[in-house]
N, CA, C and O of each residue as an XYZ file, in Angstrom:
584
protein
N     -72.179    -64.788     67.692
C     -73.035    -64.101     66.746
C     -72.304    -62.950     66.080
O     -72.506    -62.685     64.895
N     -71.457    -62.265     66.835
C     -70.745    -61.101     66.312
C     -69.821    -61.462     65.138
O     -69.819    -60.732     64.147
N     -69.021    -62.573     65.199
C     -68.192    -62.952     64.048
C     -69.024    -63.258     62.812
O     -68.587    -62.993     61.692
N     -70.203    -63.808     62.999
C     -71.076    -64.107     61.875
C     -71.477    -62.828     61.143
O     -71.482    -62.790     59.913
N     -71.807    -61.798     61.886
C     -72.183    -60.511     61.286
C     -70.978    -59.878     60.593
O     -71.113    -59.315     59.506
N     -69.804    -59.967     61.213
C     -68.590    -59.401     60.601
C     -68.272    -60.106     59.288
O     -67.937    -59.452     58.300
N     -68.374    -61.425     59.268
C     -68.115    -62.170     58.025
C     -69.133    -61.819     56.950
O     -68.790    -61.692     55.775
N     -70.393    -61.663     57.363
C     -71.429    -61.273     56.414
C     -71.121    -59.901     55.813
O     -71.238    -59.711     54.603
N     -70.728    -58.949     56.655
C     -70.422    -57.598     56.172
C     -69.202    -57.604     55.246
O     -69.179    -56.878     54.252
N     -68.200    -58.407     55.562
C     -67.023    -58.522     54.683
C     -67.432    -59.084     53.329
O     -67.002    -58.586     52.288
N     -68.259    -60.120     53.344
C     -68.726    -60.714     52.088
C     -69.555    -59.726     51.285
O     -69.430    -59.645     50.063
N     -70.395    -58.979     51.975
C     -71.214    -57.971     51.309
C     -70.348    -56.886     50.681
O     -70.624    -56.437     49.569
N     -69.312    -56.468     51.381
C     -68.386    -55.465     50.849
C     -67.651    -55.985     49.624
O     -67.495    -55.260     48.641
N     -67.197    -57.230     49.672
C     -66.500    -57.819     48.534
C     -67.415    -57.909     47.319
O     -67.012    -57.557     46.210
N     -68.642    -58.376     47.521
C     -69.600    -58.465     46.413
C     -69.921    -57.088     45.849
O     -70.030    -56.921     44.635
N     -70.070    -56.114     46.719
C     -70.344    -54.745     46.265
C     -69.190    -54.215     45.425
O     -69.406    -53.511     44.438
N     -67.962    -54.553     45.818
C     -66.787    -54.115     45.056
C     -66.821    -54.679     43.655
O     -66.558    -53.961     42.690
N     -67.145    -55.966     43.528
C     -67.231    -56.575     42.203
C     -68.308    -55.912     41.359
O     -68.109    -55.669     40.169
N     -69.441    -55.621     41.972
C     -70.522    -54.983     41.231
C     -70.166    -53.562     40.830
O     -70.458    -53.140     39.711
N     -69.539    -52.823     41.733
C     -69.199    -51.425     41.463
C     -68.033    -51.304     40.479
O     -68.101    -50.548     39.510
N     -66.980    -52.048     40.738
C     -65.780    -51.929     39.904
C     -65.856    -52.795     38.662
O     -65.224    -52.484     37.653
N     -66.593    -53.839     38.717
C     -66.685    -54.762     37.603
C     -65.686    -55.877     37.776
O     -64.557    -55.658     38.217
N     -66.096    -57.039     37.436
C     -65.255    -58.220     37.594
C     -63.992    -58.098     36.756
O     -62.918    -58.494     37.209
N     -64.093    -57.562     35.549
C     -62.936    -57.502     34.671
C     -61.850    -56.589     35.222
O     -60.666    -56.855     35.016
N     -62.226    -55.514     35.921
C     -61.212    -54.646     36.524
C     -60.397    -55.403     37.557
O     -59.179    -55.235     37.622
N     -61.035    -56.223     38.356
C     -60.330    -57.010     39.356
C     -59.418    -58.011     38.671
O     -58.266    -58.173     39.073
N     -59.917    -58.688     37.639
C     -59.118    -59.681     36.919
C     -57.919    -59.021     36.250
O     -56.838    -59.610     36.222
N     -58.081    -57.811     35.711
C     -56.961    -57.105     35.090
C     -55.812    -56.930     36.064
O     -54.652    -57.002     35.660
N     -56.102    -56.702     37.331
C     -55.052    -56.485     38.319
C     -54.297    -57.757     38.653
O     -53.133    -57.695     39.048
N     -54.932    -58.905     38.503
C     -54.259    -60.168     38.806
C     -53.119    -60.396     37.820
O     -52.028    -60.798     38.224
N     -53.354    -60.146     36.537
C     -52.327    -60.334     35.518
C     -51.234    -59.297     35.580
O     -50.108    -59.565     35.161
N     -51.532    -58.129     36.088
C     -50.523    -57.105     36.275
C     -50.061    -56.403     35.018
O     -48.880    -56.071     34.922
N     -50.928    -56.159     34.046
C     -50.529    -55.408     32.855
C     -50.100    -54.016     33.278
O     -50.845    -53.309     33.956
N     -48.894    -53.621     32.876
C     -48.358    -52.318     33.267
C     -47.327    -51.873     32.243
O     -46.759    -52.703     31.533
N     -47.081    -50.557     32.159
C     -46.100    -50.062     31.199
C     -44.679    -50.383     31.655
O     -44.399    -50.494     32.849
N     -43.792    -50.529     30.676
C     -42.379    -50.761     30.938
C     -41.549    -49.945     29.960
O     -41.930    -49.749     28.807
N     -40.411    -49.477     30.443
C     -39.394    -48.890     29.571
C     -38.217    -49.851     29.550
O     -37.807    -50.382     30.582
N     -37.689    -50.061     28.373
C     -36.544    -50.957     28.231
C     -35.461    -50.544     29.227
O     -35.000    -49.403     29.222
N     -35.068    -51.477     30.071
C     -34.081    -51.199     31.101
C     -32.704    -51.541     30.540
O     -32.315    -52.708     30.495
N     -31.985    -50.530     30.119
C     -30.688    -50.798     29.511
C     -29.741    -49.649     29.767
O     -30.155    -48.517     30.021
N     -28.470    -49.961     29.696
C     -27.458    -48.908     29.762
C     -27.296    -48.352     28.348
O     -27.107    -49.105     27.392
N     -27.372    -47.049     28.230
C     -27.226    -46.437     26.915
C     -25.763    -46.448     26.508
O     -24.876    -46.308     27.350
N     -25.515    -46.613     25.222
C     -24.137    -46.653     24.733
C     -23.471    -45.301     24.946
O     -24.117    -44.255     24.880
N     -22.183    -45.342     25.199
C     -21.400    -44.106     25.323
C     -21.152    -43.545     23.935
O     -21.169    -44.273     22.943
N     -20.923    -42.249     23.878
C     -20.653    -41.606     22.601
C     -19.339    -40.848     22.634
O     -18.686    -40.743     23.671
N     -18.970    -40.328     21.483
C     -17.751    -39.527     21.364
C     -18.112    -38.132     20.858
O     -18.937    -37.968     19.958
N     -17.482    -37.155     21.452
C     -17.699    -35.771     21.042
C     -17.373    -35.630     19.560
O     -16.324    -36.079     19.098
N     -18.293    -34.997     18.818
C     -18.079    -34.746     17.391
C     -18.435    -35.907     16.484
O     -18.298    -35.793     15.266
N     -18.894    -37.034     17.048
C     -19.274    -38.196     16.234
C     -20.777    -38.460     16.363
O     -21.385    -38.199     17.401
N     -21.354    -38.982     15.284
C     -22.788    -39.281     15.248
C     -23.173    -40.229     16.384
O     -22.467    -41.195     16.671
N     -24.306    -39.934     17.022
C     -24.804    -40.755     18.128
C     -26.250    -41.128     17.858
O     -27.038    -40.308     17.385
N     -26.597    -42.392     18.166
C     -27.984    -42.835     18.060
C     -28.241    -43.918     19.105
O     -27.433    -44.827     19.292
N     -29.367    -43.802     19.770
C     -29.811    -44.816     20.729
C     -31.327    -44.746     20.818
O     -31.915    -43.679     20.646
N     -31.959    -45.884     21.086
C     -33.417    -45.890     21.252
C     -33.792    -46.682     22.501
O     -33.088    -47.601     22.920
N     -34.921    -46.294     23.075
C     -35.462    -46.955     24.253
C     -36.889    -47.375     23.894
O     -37.710    -46.548     23.496
N     -37.166    -48.652     24.039
C     -38.462    -49.205     23.659
C     -39.418    -49.245     24.846
O     -39.041    -49.675     25.937
N     -40.640    -48.801     24.638
C     -41.700    -48.903     25.641
C     -42.578    -50.101     25.301
O     -42.772    -50.430     24.130
N     -43.101    -50.743     26.326
C     -43.975    -51.897     26.104
C     -44.965    -52.012     27.257
O     -44.914    -51.257     28.227
N     -45.858    -52.970     27.121
C     -46.817    -53.269     28.174
C     -46.527    -54.685     28.652
O     -46.664    -55.648     27.897
N     -46.125    -54.802     29.914
C     -45.833    -56.101     30.507
C     -47.132    -56.892     30.657
O     -48.144    -56.347     31.099
N     -47.106    -58.144     30.300
C     -48.249    -59.061     30.417
C     -49.396    -58.729     29.465
O     -50.555    -59.014     29.767
N     -49.082    -58.136     28.334
C     -50.117    -57.902     27.320
C     -49.467    -58.003     25.944
O     -48.584    -57.206     25.630
N     -49.874    -58.949     25.127
C     -49.245    -59.127     23.816
C     -49.631    -58.052     22.797
O     -49.086    -58.028     21.694
N     -50.563    -57.164     23.151
C     -51.042    -56.157     22.205
C     -50.446    -54.787     22.494
O     -51.177    -53.800     22.579
N     -49.120    -54.716     22.648
C     -48.418    -53.475     22.957
C     -48.739    -52.349     21.984
O     -48.890    -51.196     22.387
N     -48.840    -52.683     20.721
C     -49.027    -51.645     19.702
C     -50.415    -51.008     19.744
O     -50.637    -49.981     19.103
N     -51.343    -51.595     20.481
C     -52.693    -51.041     20.567
C     -52.794    -49.856     21.521
O     -53.770    -49.108     21.476
N     -51.801    -49.679     22.378
C     -51.850    -48.631     23.401
C     -51.359    -47.287     22.843
O     -50.690    -47.222     21.812
N     -51.715    -46.231     23.559
C     -51.230    -44.887     23.238
C     -50.124    -44.554     24.235
O     -50.324    -44.657     25.446
N     -48.963    -44.157     23.729
C     -47.787    -43.898     24.557
C     -47.486    -42.400     24.583
O     -47.432    -41.748     23.540
N     -47.291    -41.866     25.783
C     -46.970    -40.453     25.958
C     -45.702    -40.355     26.809
O     -45.713    -40.681     27.996
N     -44.610    -39.902     26.188
C     -43.310    -39.805     26.851
C     -43.082    -38.376     27.357
O     -43.436    -37.404     26.690
N     -42.486    -38.269     28.543
C     -42.101    -36.977     29.103
C     -40.626    -37.055     29.499
O     -40.214    -37.957     30.228
N     -39.840    -36.098     29.011
C     -38.396    -36.074     29.246
C     -38.068    -35.035     30.315
O     -38.555    -33.906     30.266
N     -37.233    -35.431     31.286
C     -36.784    -34.524     32.344
C     -35.277    -34.667     32.500
O     -34.776    -35.767     32.731
N     -34.563    -33.573     32.377
C     -33.115    -33.626     32.549
C     -32.391    -32.953     31.404
O     -32.935    -32.096     30.708
N     -31.139    -33.369     31.229
C     -30.280    -32.739     30.229
C     -29.675    -33.756     29.287
O     -29.315    -34.865     29.681
N     -29.573    -33.351     28.042
C     -28.794    -34.080     27.048
C     -27.606    -33.203     26.679
O     -27.678    -31.981     26.805
N     -26.515    -33.812     26.227
C     -25.384    -32.988     25.786
C     -25.786    -32.088     24.618
O     -26.637    -32.444     23.803
N     -25.169    -30.942     24.558
C     -25.390    -30.037     23.423
C     -25.152    -30.822     22.137
O     -24.153    -31.531     22.011
N     -26.072    -30.694     21.186
C     -25.953    -31.382     19.904
C     -26.806    -32.638     19.798
O     -27.026    -33.152     18.701
N     -27.291    -33.138     20.946
C     -28.180    -34.306     20.910
C     -29.620    -33.846     21.083
O     -29.904    -32.901     21.819
N     -30.512    -34.526     20.396
C     -31.942    -34.266     20.468
C     -32.674    -35.582     20.684
O     -32.078    -36.657     20.607
N     -33.952    -35.488     20.950
C     -34.761    -36.705     21.056
C     -36.076    -36.498     20.328
O     -36.563    -35.378     20.182
N     -36.633    -37.609     19.877
C     -37.950    -37.633     19.267
C     -38.622    -38.944     19.633
O     -37.956    -39.921     19.974
N     -39.932    -38.956     19.560
C     -40.709    -40.155     19.855
C     -41.343    -40.647     18.569
O     -41.953    -39.881     17.823
N     -41.186    -41.947     18.322
C     -41.801    -42.597     17.169
C     -42.563    -43.820     17.677
O     -41.983    -44.890     17.862
N     -43.851    -43.654     17.898
C     -44.663    -44.763     18.398
C     -44.230    -45.189     19.783
O     -44.390    -44.445     20.751
N     -43.679    -46.390     19.875
C     -43.224    -46.935     21.156
C     -41.743    -46.674     21.416
O     -41.204    -47.130     22.425
N     -41.085    -45.952     20.524
C     -39.643    -45.724     20.649
C     -39.325    -44.284     21.026
O     -39.854    -43.341     20.437
N     -38.453    -44.131     22.018
C     -37.888    -42.841     22.397
C     -36.478    -42.853     21.826
O     -35.642    -43.638     22.273
N     -36.197    -41.996     20.847
C     -34.919    -42.025     20.136
C     -34.079    -40.794     20.448
O     -34.575    -39.667     20.467
N     -32.798    -41.036     20.692
C     -31.830    -39.974     20.966
C     -30.813    -39.995     19.834
O     -30.285    -41.051     19.484
N     -30.540    -38.824     19.264
C     -29.674    -38.783     18.087
C     -28.994    -37.422     17.970
O     -29.390    -36.449     18.611
N     -27.975    -37.385     17.147
C     -27.285    -36.133     16.869
C     -25.784    -36.296     16.982
O     -25.265    -37.410     17.049
N     -25.091    -35.157     17.002
C     -23.637    -35.128     17.136
C     -23.319    -34.323     18.396
O     -23.416    -33.096     18.385
N     -22.941    -35.001     19.482
C     -22.672    -34.277     20.728
C     -21.450    -33.365     20.603
O     -20.428    -33.748     20.034
N     -21.577    -32.152     21.145
C     -20.469    -31.198     21.055
C     -19.838    -30.922     22.417
O     -18.982    -30.045     22.536
N     -20.255    -31.667     23.451
C     -19.636    -31.500     24.767
C     -19.474    -32.852     25.442
O     -20.238    -33.788     25.203
N     -18.449    -32.929     26.299
C     -18.151    -34.166     27.027
C     -18.808    -34.135     28.397
O     -19.143    -33.075     28.926
N     -18.985    -35.335     28.959
C     -19.512    -35.440     30.313
C     -20.519    -36.565     30.430
O     -20.790    -37.288     29.471
N     -21.063    -36.694     31.623
C     -22.114    -37.659     31.886
C     -23.396    -36.879     32.148
O     -23.422    -35.974     32.982
N     -24.436    -37.229     31.444
C     -25.693    -36.484     31.466
C     -26.819    -37.407     31.942
O     -27.073    -38.459     31.356
N     -27.477    -36.988     33.006
C     -28.554    -37.773     33.611
C     -29.906    -37.210     33.173
O     -30.084    -35.999     33.043
N     -30.849    -38.119     32.950
C     -32.208    -37.697     32.622
C     -33.190    -38.797     33.012
O     -32.803    -39.942     33.245
N     -34.456    -38.428     33.077
C     -35.535    -39.368     33.377
C     -36.562    -39.318     32.259
O     -36.770    -38.288     31.618
N     -37.186    -40.441     32.049
C     -38.305    -40.519     31.109
C     -39.499    -41.045     31.886
O     -39.430    -42.096     32.523
N     -40.588    -40.302     31.824
C     -41.845    -40.772     32.387
C     -42.728    -41.195     31.230
O     -42.937    -40.439     30.281
N     -43.237    -42.396     31.320
C     -44.104    -42.944     30.287
C     -45.510    -43.079     30.849
O     -45.722    -43.709     31.885
N     -46.461    -42.481     30.157
C     -47.869    -42.648     30.501
C     -48.523    -43.382     29.339
O     -48.326    -43.022     28.178
N     -49.292    -44.399     29.651
C     -49.975    -45.141     28.593
C     -51.472    -45.074     28.803
O     -51.967    -44.973     29.926
N     -52.168    -45.135     27.695
C     -53.624    -45.137     27.725
C     -54.070    -46.333     26.903
O     -53.629    -46.528     25.770
N     -54.939    -47.118     27.484
C     -55.425    -48.308     26.789
C     -56.325    -47.909     25.627
O     -57.001    -46.882     25.683
N     -56.333    -48.712     24.589
C     -57.164    -48.400     23.416
C     -58.637    -48.597     23.708
O     -59.020    -49.381     24.575
N     -59.443    -47.878     22.976
C     -60.883    -48.092     23.047
C     -61.256    -49.008     21.900
O     -61.046    -48.687     20.731
N     -61.807    -50.142     22.253
C     -62.154    -51.145     21.246
C     -63.644    -51.419     21.352
O     -64.179    -51.627     22.441
N     -64.287    -51.417     20.229
C     -65.719    -51.715     20.235
C     -65.941    -52.993     19.450
O     -65.471    -53.124     18.320
N     -66.645    -53.922     20.036
C     -66.959    -55.188     19.389
C     -68.413    -55.155     18.936
O     -69.309    -54.861     19.727
N     -68.641    -55.451     17.679
C     -69.993    -55.433     17.150
C     -70.701    -56.776     17.327
O     -71.930    -56.832     17.318
N     -69.938    -57.849     17.488
C     -70.544    -59.168     17.637
C     -71.368    -59.213     18.914
O     -70.875    -58.896     19.997
N     -72.599    -59.603     18.780
C     -73.498    -59.791     19.908
C     -73.629    -58.547     20.780
O     -73.928    -58.658     21.969
N     -73.412    -57.377     20.212
C     -73.523    -56.109     20.932
C     -72.660    -56.035     22.194
O     -73.048    -55.420     23.187
N     -71.507    -56.658     22.141
C     -70.585    -56.607     23.283
C     -69.635    -55.439     23.057
O     -69.049    -55.300     21.984
N     -69.489    -54.599     24.081
C     -68.597    -53.439     23.976
C     -67.572    -53.504     25.089
O     -67.885    -53.866     26.223
N     -66.350    -53.150     24.751
C     -65.281    -53.115     25.750
C     -64.435    -51.892     25.494
O     -64.212    -51.514     24.344
N     -63.955    -51.263     26.570
C     -63.083    -50.104     26.384
C     -61.643    -50.527     26.143
O     -60.794    -49.675     25.879
N     -61.343    -51.814     26.226
C     -60.004    -52.301     25.944
C     -59.014    -52.034     27.053
O     -57.831    -52.339     26.898
N     -59.447    -51.481     28.153
C     -58.531    -51.113     29.232
C     -58.126    -52.351     30.024
O     -58.889    -52.857     30.847
N     -56.904    -52.832     29.761
C     -56.406    -54.013     30.440
C     -55.407    -53.645     31.529
O     -54.774    -54.524     32.112
N     -55.260    -52.338     31.810
C     -54.344    -51.893     32.854
C     -55.038    -51.916     34.205
O     -56.234    -51.642     34.313
N     -54.276    -52.246     35.224
C     -54.801    -52.197     36.579
C     -54.879    -50.738     37.010
O     -54.088    -49.913     36.552
N     -55.824    -50.415     37.885
C     -56.016    -49.033     38.312
C     -54.700    -48.430     38.795
O     -53.982    -49.048     39.582
N     -54.389    -47.244     38.332
C     -53.211    -46.518     38.804
C     -51.884    -47.059     38.321
O     -50.835    -46.612     38.785
N     -51.898    -48.007     37.405
C     -50.646    -48.578     36.920
C     -50.412    -48.199     35.459
O     -50.004    -49.034     34.651
N     -50.672    -46.944     35.130
C     -50.530    -46.516     33.742
C     -49.328    -45.614     33.529
O     -49.156    -45.077     32.435
N     -48.482    -45.430     34.553
C     -47.331    -44.535     34.465
C     -46.104    -45.199     35.079
O     -46.197    -45.911     36.078
N     -44.954    -44.949     34.457
C     -43.681    -45.434     34.994
C     -42.610    -44.385     34.696
O     -42.664    -43.711     33.667
N     -41.646    -44.252     35.589
C     -40.510    -43.346     35.379
C     -39.227    -44.135     35.545
O     -39.072    -44.883     36.510
N     -38.307    -43.969     34.604
C     -36.992    -44.625     34.677
C     -35.908    -43.570     34.499
O     -36.090    -42.587     33.780
N     -34.777    -43.789     35.166
C     -33.618    -42.899     35.061
C     -32.589    -43.494     34.117
O     -32.383    -44.707     34.088
N     -31.941    -42.619     33.339
C     -30.922    -43.027     32.376
C     -29.752    -42.053     32.450
O     -29.857    -40.973     33.032
N     -28.633    -42.460     31.845
C     -27.516    -41.535     31.681
C     -26.756    -41.860     30.413
O     -26.707    -43.005     29.964
N     -26.167    -40.822     29.850
C     -25.322    -40.940     28.660
C     -23.972    -40.339     28.999
O     -23.890    -39.250     29.568
N     -22.911    -41.057     28.646
C     -21.564    -40.534     28.826
C     -20.972    -40.253     27.450
O     -20.979    -41.108     26.565
N     -20.463    -39.040     27.292
C     -19.813    -38.631     26.054
C     -18.330    -38.381     26.372
O     -17.993    -37.594     27.256
N     -17.457    -39.071     25.629
C     -16.000    -38.937     25.808
C     -15.420    -37.972     24.818
O     -14.211    -37.736     24.821
């Protein structure tokens, strides 16, 4: 009798989770939509010469990357003379480096799903296709200037 009650309680907990969290939240986690930063080695530069590189952000397992809001946070050092700016999904590094060395930095990307409202049949969705807690990623990079 005791296993029967335990199985019933487990089933009740699972059903309650679906009702509380919503079925779509659970389904979103199966697909694994999550932010990504382009994983690449940045090109080396030369002191006194123009430098440009970009890092693309995207959403893995979601074809609607451009619908999201991207917030980049930079931690670390760039060589004197280099700057960075964000343009949509691109983190761009540019300028004329005036010092040599290898410079390490991290980029933390936070994404926010778009709010989408559907007027057909009074169906509304917040557009959030990210799994809970999977809206941030941090990647490490380095630039070498010769």
